[in-house]
C-alpha positions in Angstrom: 0.0 0.0 0.0 1.0 3.6 -0.7 1.3 5.9 2.3 0.6 9.8 2.2 0.6 12.5 4.7 -1.7 15.4 4.1 -1.8 18.5 6.1 -3.6 22.3 5.7 -6.7 23.5 4.3 -8.8 21.3 2.2 -7.7 23.0 -0.9 -3.9 22.5 0.1 -4.3 18.8 0.9 -5.9 18.4 -2.4 -3.1 19.7 -4.1 -0.8 17.8 -2.1 -2.3 14.6 -3.5 -2.9 16.0 -7.0 0.9 16.5 -7.8 1.2 12.6 -7.5 -1.6 12.1 -10.1 -0.4 14.2 -13.1 -0.5 12.4 -16.3 -3.5 10.2 -15.0 -7.1 10.7 -17.1 -10.2 10.8 -15.7 -12.5 8.0 -17.1 -15.5 9.1 -19.2 -19.0 8.4 -17.6 -21.8 6.9 -19.4 -24.5 9.9 -20.4 -27.0 8.6 -17.9 -24.4 8.5 -15.0 -23.2 11.9 -16.0 -26.7 13.4 -15.5 -27.0 11.5 -12.2 -23.5 13.1 -11.2 -24.8 16.5 -11.6 -27.7 16.0 -9.1 -25.1 14.4 -6.8 -22.7 17.2 -7.1 -25.4 19.4 -5.6 -25.4 17.4 -2.5 -21.7 17.4 -2.2 -21.9 21.2 -2.4 -24.3 21.3 0.3 -23.3 18.8 2.6 -19.6 18.3 2.3 -18.2 21.8 0.9 -14.8 21.1 2.4 -14.5 17.9 0.0 -15.5 19.9 -2.9 -12.8 22.1 -2.3 -10.2 19.3 -1.7 -11.3 17.8 -5.0 -10.7 21.4 -6.8 -7.2 21.5 -5.4 -6.7 17.9 -6.4 -7.9 18.8 -10.0 -5.7 21.8 -10.3 -2.5 20.2 -9.3 -3.0 17.2 -11.3 -4.1 19.1 -14.4 -7.4 17.4 -14.7 -11.0 18.8 -15.6 -12.5 19.6 -12.1 -16.0 18.7 -13.0 -15.1 15.4 -14.7 -13.0 14.5 -11.6 -15.9 15.5 -9.1 -18.3 13.6 -11.3 -16.3 10.3 -11.4 -15.4 10.6 -7.7 -19.3 10.8 -7.0 -20.6 7.9 -9.1 -17.9 5.6 -9.9 -19.2 2.9 -7.1 -22.1 2.6 -9.4 -20.3 1.7 -12.7 -19.0 -1.8 -11.8 -21.5 -4.3 -13.3 -19.8 -7.3 -11.9 -21.1 -8.0 -8.2 -18.5 -9.6 -5.9 -19.2 -13.2 -4.2 -17.3 -12.0 -1.1 -17.0 -8.7 0.7 -15.7 -6.8 3.6 -15.9 -7.5 7.3 -16.0 -5.1 10.1 -16.2 -5.9 14.0 -16.2 -4.1 17.5 -15.7 -6.0 20.7 -16.8 -3.9 23.5 -15.2 -3.6 26.9 -17.6 -6.0 28.7 -16.3 -8.6 26.2 -12.6 -7.6 26.3 -10.0 -9.0 28.1 -8.6 -5.6 29.4 -12.2 -3.9 29.3 -11.2 -1.8 26.4 -12.7 -1.8 23.0 -11.0 -3.4 20.2 -12.1 -2.7 16.7 -11.1 -4.6 13.3 -12.0 -4.9 9.7 -10.9 -6.6 6.4 -11.2 -4.5 3.2 -12.1 -6.8 0.3 -12.7 -6.2 -3.4 -11.2 -6.8 -6.9 -7.6 -6.3 -7.3 -7.9 -4.4 -10.7 -10.3 -1.8 -9.1 -8.5 -1.2 -5.8 -5.0 -2.7 -5.4 -3.1 0.1 -7.5 -4.9 2.9 -5.5 -4.9 1.5 -1.9 -3.2 4.0 0.4 -2.7 4.7 4.0 -3.5 8.2 4.8 -2.4 10.3 7.6 -4.7 13.4 7.4 -4.3 16.7 9.5 -7.1 19.0 8.2 -7.0 22.6 9.5 -9.8 23.0 12.1 -10.7 19.3 11.9 -9.9 15.9 13.5 -6.5 14.5 12.4 -6.8 10.8 11.3 -5.3 7.6 10.2 -7.1 5.8 7.5 -7.2 3.8 4.4 -8.9 4.1 0.9 -8.6 3.3 -2.8 -9.7 6.6 -3.9 -8.2 9.9 -3.0 -10.5 12.5 -1.2 -12.6 9.6 0.5 -11.7 7.1 3.0 -13.0 3.5 3.6 -12.1 3.2 7.1 -9.9 5.1 9.9 -9.4 6.1 13.6 -9.2 9.9 14.4 -7.6 11.8 17.3 -10.7 12.2 19.4 -11.0 8.3 19.5 -13.7 7.5 16.8 -13.2 4.5 14.6 -15.4 4.4 11.3 -15.5 1.7 8.6 -17.8 0.9 5.9 -19.2 -2.4 3.9 -21.7 -2.8 1.3 -25.0 -4.3 1.1 -27.1 -4.5 -1.9 -30.7 -3.1 -1.7 -32.5 -1.7 -4.7 -32.4 2.3 -5.4 -30.1 5.1 -6.3 -30.7 8.6 -5.5 -28.7 11.9 -5.6 -26.5 11.7 -2.6 -22.7 11.0 -1.2 -20.9 7.9 -1.8 -19.6 6.0 1.0 -15.9 7.2 1.0 -17.2 10.9 1.5 -19.4 9.9 4.3 -16.6 7.9 6.3 -14.2 10.7 5.4 -16.8 13.3 6.9 -17.3 11.4 10.0 -13.5 11.1 10.6 -13.0 14.8 10.2 -15.8 16.2 12.1 -17.0 13.6 14.9 -15.6 12.8 18.1 -18.1 10.1 19.3 -20.6 7.5 18.2 -23.4 9.9 19.2 -22.0 12.8 17.3 -21.6 10.4 14.1 -25.0 9.0 14.3 -26.3 12.8 14.5 -24.3 13.5 11.2 -25.0 10.3 9.3 -28.6 10.6 9.8 -28.8 13.8 8.2 -26.6 13.0 5.4 -28.1 11.9 1.7 -27.0 8.5 1.1 -26.8 7.8 -2.7 -27.2 4.2 -2.2 -27.0 1.3 0.5 -23.8 0.8 2.4 -23.3 -0.2 6.2 -21.1 1.9 8.6 -19.9 0.8 11.9 -18.8 3.6 14.5 -16.9 2.9 17.8 -15.4 5.3 20.2 -13.2 5.4 23.0 -15.9 5.4 25.7 -17.1 2.1 24.9 -19.8 3.0 22.5 -20.6 1.3 19.3 -23.3 1.1 16.5 -23.9 0.0 13.1 -25.7 2.0 10.7 -27.9 0.5 7.6 -28.9 3.1 5.5 -31.1 2.6 2.1 -32.9 5.1 -0.1 -36.0 4.3 2.0 -34.5 5.1 5.3 -31.8 4.4 8.0 -32.0 1.8 10.7 -29.2 1.5 13.4 -28.4 -1.7 15.6 -26.0 -2.0 18.6 -23.8 -4.5 20.1 -25.3 -7.9 21.4 -23.4 -9.5 24.2 -20.6 -7.1 23.9 -20.0 -7.8 20.2 -20.9 -5.9 17.0 -20.3 -7.9 13.7 -21.0 -6.2 10.2 -20.7 -8.1 6.8 -22.5 -7.7 3.6 -26.3 -8.3 4.5 -28.9 -6.5 6.2 -29.3 -7.4 10.0 -32.0 -4.6 10.9 -35.5 -6.3 10.5 -36.7 -3.5 8.5 -34.2 -4.4 5.6 -33.4 -8.2 6.2 -34.5 -10.3 3.4 -35.2 -7.4 1.0 -31.5 -7.2 -0.6 -31.3 -7.4 -4.2 -28.2 -9.6 -3.8 -26.0 -11.0 -0.9 -22.7 -12.4 -1.5 -22.8 -16.1 -0.4 -20.1 -15.6 2.3 -21.7 -12.8 4.2 -23.8 -15.0 6.6 -21.1 -17.5 7.0 -18.8 -14.8 7.9 -21.2 -13.1 10.4 -22.0 -16.5 12.1 -18.1 -17.3 12.2 -17.1 -14.2 13.8 -20.0 -14.4 16.4 -18.8 -17.9 17.1 -15.1 -17.1 17.2 -15.4 -13.9 19.5 -18.9 -13.9 21.1 -18.3 -17.0 23.3 -15.7 -18.4 25.6 -12.8 -16.6 27.1 -12.7 -12.7 27.1 -11.2 -11.5 23.7 -8.0 -9.9 23.1 -6.1 -8.4 20.2 -4.5 -11.6 19.5 -8.1 -13.5 19.1 -9.4 -10.4 16.9 -6.3 -10.8 14.4 -7.0 -14.6 14.5 -10.6 -13.9 13.6 -9.6 -11.9 10.7 -7.3 -14.4 9.5 -10.0 -17.2 9.5 -10.4 -19.2 6.3 -13.1 -21.7 7.7 -15.5 -18.8 7.8 -14.2 -17.1 4.6 -13.2 -13.8 6.7 -9.9 -13.9 5.2 -10.7 -13.7 1.4 -8.6 -15.0 -1.4 -11.3 -14.7 -3.9 -10.7 -18.3 -5.4 -14.0 -18.3 -7.1 -12.9 -15.4 -9.3 -10.4 -16.9 -11.8 -10.9 -14.4 -14.4 -10.8 -11.2 -12.1 -8.7 -11.6 -8.7 -10.4 -10.5 -5.6 -9.4 -10.7 -2.0 -8.6 -9.1 1.2 -6.7 -5.9 0.2 -5.9 -4.6 4.0 -6.7 -5.6 7.4 -6.9 -3.3 10.4 -7.0 -3.7 14.1 -6.9 -1.0 16.8 -8.4 0.5 19.8 -10.5 3.8 19.9 -8.6 6.2 21.8 -5.2 5.4 20.9 -3.4 7.1 18.1 -2.2 4.3 16.2 -3.8 1.2 14.1 -2.2 -2.2 13.4 -2.5 -2.5 9.4 -1.6 -5.5 7.5 -1.4 -4.4 3.6 -2.8 -7.6 2.0 -4.4 -10.7 3.3 -3.6 -10.8 7.0 -2.9 -14.7 7.0 0.3 -13.9 5.0 1.0 -10.3 5.8 2.3 -9.1 9.0 0.5 -6.2 11.0 2.5 -3.1 11.0 1.8 -0.3 13.8 1.1 2.8 12.4 0.9 6.1 14.4 -0.4 9.5 13.4 
């Protein structure tokens, strides 16, 4: 994975990253998606003007058409017509279940290598007037997971319910949570007010021992909380409002969910080693090698373990069964 540090105003941070993208070309959008992007751009300007500013800085430094870059950044998650048979895993072990009474969080980010591996990046981000964070993403201005200096951890995963509406993609939402929010309650207040372009799930955990999973769709948003000190999120709806309404469920999603409940929800109190062991598990398909994608390699691109409240994460840049975790601070 690449590593980059960004500091300053949002425009300045965009310029710092844009200098690294000189020579890249923005892929063209299909006409229907380009029209949809115009409507999403209005939502970005209203709800995340700082990220719009960062995209303009990136475009200027990279020599790119800013409107083309913004539209691509808003809509590219909807252009992939091949749905994966596997997906991301996120979990939080709460103090009452942890061996030392401190929250432990973990996640595996899984996707197609040709879409994400080249751009997979670890970000240390220090925005003026906002919270510093350490996080990961495969597209520039967004984040797919991270931990901020206030002690809030956020990570996302997909679940596939029908519907698309003008709004923000998940990497913008995770970024806003990391930049703006210190607690789960603050995060929930923000995420419940944001327009969600489609259905993705989010897990939030903070240094006080609170955690929540958020399941948004175009029809509404539901929130669920830990059960017996454990919160697990894979790629199917768990809230009763959405469960069973998905258009598609990766066949490994429920097995991963059950396996993590089995490994971490029973028996001895959980420590960091147990969380790492769960994230490397193959019996329940938690650690993904995408063996059923011979034509398009797929698998775990990075794995994260950490504790809200510590300014560091342990990150494995690849499948954690064969890639060592490295401790990175910010």
